[in-house]
N, C-alpha and C positions, 0 to 999 in steps of 0.2 A: 505493499501498500505505499503509496506516497501521498504527502500532505503539504501542498503549497502555500505559503505565506507571503503575500505581497505584504512590504514594509515600509512606509514611511512615516515620519517623526511620530513615532507611534509607541515611544517611550515610557508614557502613563500606563498603559493598559498591554503593554505586551509580555511582561511578565507572565501574567495572568491567563496570557492564549497560550503561551508555549506551556506553562506547568501543564493546564487542561490537554494538551496533545501529549505531551511524554509520559503523562500519570495512564493513559487508555488500557487497559486491558490487552489490546492488539499492543504487543511488541514486535512484531515484526513491520515497523515503520521508516522509512525515510522521511524527514522532514526538510522540505527544500526551504528556506525562507531567502526571499531578494528583495534584498536591500534599495531602494530603488530615491537613491541620492538622498537618507534622511541626511537633515541637518542638526539635530539633537544627539542625545544620547542612543540611540536603536542601534545602531553597529555597533558598539562597547555591548550591548545586552547579548548580541547576536551571538559576537567571537565567544560570550562566557558560556554559552549555555551550548555550543559548539566545541568547546574546550571540555565540557563534563559531561556531554553524550554525542558518542559517533555514529549517533543515526542522524545527526541534525549538520546541514548542508548549508554555508551559506555562499550567494552567488551578490553580485553589485551588478548595477547599472546608473547612468546618468538618471537624472528624473524624465521618466517617461509616462509615467502613468501604471496606476495599476492591471490594467492589460495589457501592456507591455511587460510587466514585471512576470503577470502568471503564462504569459508564451514564453519568456526565459524558463520559470520554471517547469513547464511542459517539457520544454526542448532536454531538461537533465533526467525528467522524469524516468525510475526504472520499473514503479511497480504496478501491481496489476490492474488496480484502481486508482484513481487521479482525488482528491479531495480539494475543493478551495476554502481558507480561513482567511477572513481578514485582522489583521496584527490586533486589532480592537474589538474583536468579538471572541468567544472562548467555545470550546468543545462541551458540551454535557457528559456530564460523568457518565465513562465507562459505556459511550455511546456508539463509536467506531467499528468496534466488533460485531454486535449485532447486526450494525449494516452491513456492513461488508461482507459478512455470512450471506444474506439475504439474497444482495448482489450476488454473489459467488452460485447461490443455489437455484437464483432465476436466472442466471447467465445475461443478466441485466446489460444494456449497454448503456442507458443512466436511470439512477434509482432517486427518486424526487422525496424528501425529508421534511419531517414535522419542523420547526422552531420556535424557541422562545423568543418575545420580545420583552430588554433588560432596560431598565430605564435608568441610565447611567446617573442621576440625580439622586433618584427617590431609592432605587435597588429595587422597586417592583417590579415582578414578572408577570406577563401577559403574554394572551395567548392574539396574535391579530389573525384573519381572516386569509390573506394570504401567503402570512408564512408558516402557519400551523396545517394547510392544508383544509380549512373548515368545510370549502365545499367541493370535495372529494368526499364520496358516499362512500362509506365505513368497506359495505359489499366490494368494493373495488381497489383496497388496498392489499398489496401483495401479486396483486390478477398483473399478468405480462401486458402490455398492450402496446398499441402505437399511435401516431398521431392521427391517423386515419381513422382508429376505431373510439378514439375518444378527445375527438380535438373540439370540442366545447368544452371539454375540465382546464385545457391550456392556461389559456389566457386568466383562469383564477386563483393561478399559483404564480407563490413569484419567482420571476426569471435570475435573481444573484444566483452568481457560482458558487457560493457556499451552502445551496438548497439541495444538495445530497453529492451522488459521486459519480463518475465516468470512468466508464472500461477505457485503459489506457490503448489497446490494441483500435478500439473504435474509434479515438481520436485520431490515433495515429493513419488509421486507413483512409481518412475522411481528409485528412488534413486541416484539422479543426481548431483554430485559431481565434483569441481573440482579436478585433478591431483595433485599428491604433489613437481612434479618435480620442480627444483628453478625458472627457466625461462620456457616458452612455454606450462603452463598449461592451455589457453585459447580454443587452438583447441581443444583437444578433448573432453572438455566440449561442446562446441560450435556444434561440428558434431553428442555428441551423442543426444542433444537436439532436430537439425534437423533431425534426421535419426528417431526417437521414437516419434516426435510432431504428432499428426495428421489434427490438424490446427495450420496452419503460416499465419503470414499477414503480408506484407511488408506498411511500413504506409508512408505516404507524411509529417510526424513529423520531423520536428528538435527539438531533444530532448535534445545533448551534445553538448558544445563547450569542443573540442579536443585541448587540448595543445600542442602544437610541438616546437622544437628546443628549448628545455628547458636544454640541453646537453647531454651528449652520457652513462650517468650509465646503460640505460636500453639496448641499441648499446652494450657495453661493457659487462653486464652480459651476454647478447646469443652468442657473440662472443667469450667470455671465457668458458661459459660453451653449448660449441657447441651437445654434444651428448644428449643435451634435444631433438635438433630434431630431432634424430632417434629414440629417447625415445617414443615422441610424435607420429611420424608417426607408430611405432610398434603400437601403443593403436588404433589409426583409421584403420590402415591394418586390426586390426581383427572385429573391429565395421562393417566392410563394405563387410564382408562375408555375402554372400548370395542375395546382391544385383546384380542385372543383368549385364554382363560383363561391357557393357558398362558407365551403370551410375558406377561401382565401379573404373573403369579408369579413367572415368573424375575426378571423387572427388581423385583419388589420385594422378594425374596429376598434381592436384591445391595443394597438400600437398608438392609434389618435386620441383613445381614451387617457396613455400616459401623457401624451403630446397635453390635453386638455387639461389634466390633472398639474402638470408642472407651470402650467401658462397660469393656472390662476393662484400656485405659491408666487411663483414671480409677480401677480401684476399689483402687488404693495408693495412692490420696492423699487429705486431707483430706476431700475431697469423693467417696469413695466409696460410704459409707451414703447419702447424700443421693441422688446422679444412679442410684444401685441400686433405691431406693425411686419416685423418678421415671418411671422403664423399669417396674417393676412397674404401676404404676398405668394408665402409658400402654397395654402390651400387654394389661391386664384391659380396657381401653377401645375399642381397635380390633378395625377389623373381619376377621374371618378367615375371610370367603367365598371370597378367593381363593385358600385353601386347602382351602379343602369344610371349612373347621372346624374342622382338625385339625395347627395350627402345632406340637402338639409333637412331629411327627415331623422337622420343620425343626432346620438345622445352626445357623441361628442362634438358635433357641429355647433349643436348649439349651447352646449356650454361657451365654446370657445367665441362664437358670434357675441353673447352675450359683453366677452372682456372689447370686443374689436366694437361694439359700438358704443360702449365706455368711452373708448379713447379716440374714436372719429371726431 
């Protein structure tokens, strides 16, 4: 098993992350930590752990973003399955072994797991709809599926790479990598994996403690670089070619709803007018044929149009 951890200025939470990985009951691990040009004490912490545990390998790169860091980790991985963990998150106690065993037993190319949301300020642990797979019926947990058999489920689960395991040979054979966008580099990876996987399993295992309320850096990056949303959509639009019309429309609806969500988040910031104008231009130029030209009927268009009217 390969565990890939992109690290950028994460010294506050990094020890907790590393301890949660190295204390797992699954001992046959390689932990590939990719220092993405950190300027705090993260590099020293990684060297400390590498010196204490031979399973830890440290790679370094100039600051290129989490997607590029994960790609470097994939290139160095040697395990049968790959797990991605963010440096400010942690693994649930003894969660990796049962998920790995389930992946092996089912021969899963992709296995999606549950996650807890953990508030960094209050310590409260909750379950959100997408991260905890609340919209996946229990009778479908543990079954081998693919996108065409269960396409309605996939927009209802997190696209985050930490949301499960990926069979390394599946990634290698299909050349699957994260895109090079500054942000929004996980959505295209998720969808390419889901569309190409022959065996996908939703698991009842809680794998990750996903840390929330730790600041606005990610939010700020996604708002400042809002065009990454459109570039990500363009990649997924191309991937979806060849799907039956209803499947394609459902997939693209989910991507546009994500853009609507982030536009609503950013509308109250200093970037609100700019990103709304960018979104208006994007919609004016987009191919509306997946909706037979009638995007005005969609939920995402109605939500976006409210903000467009506000800034006109």
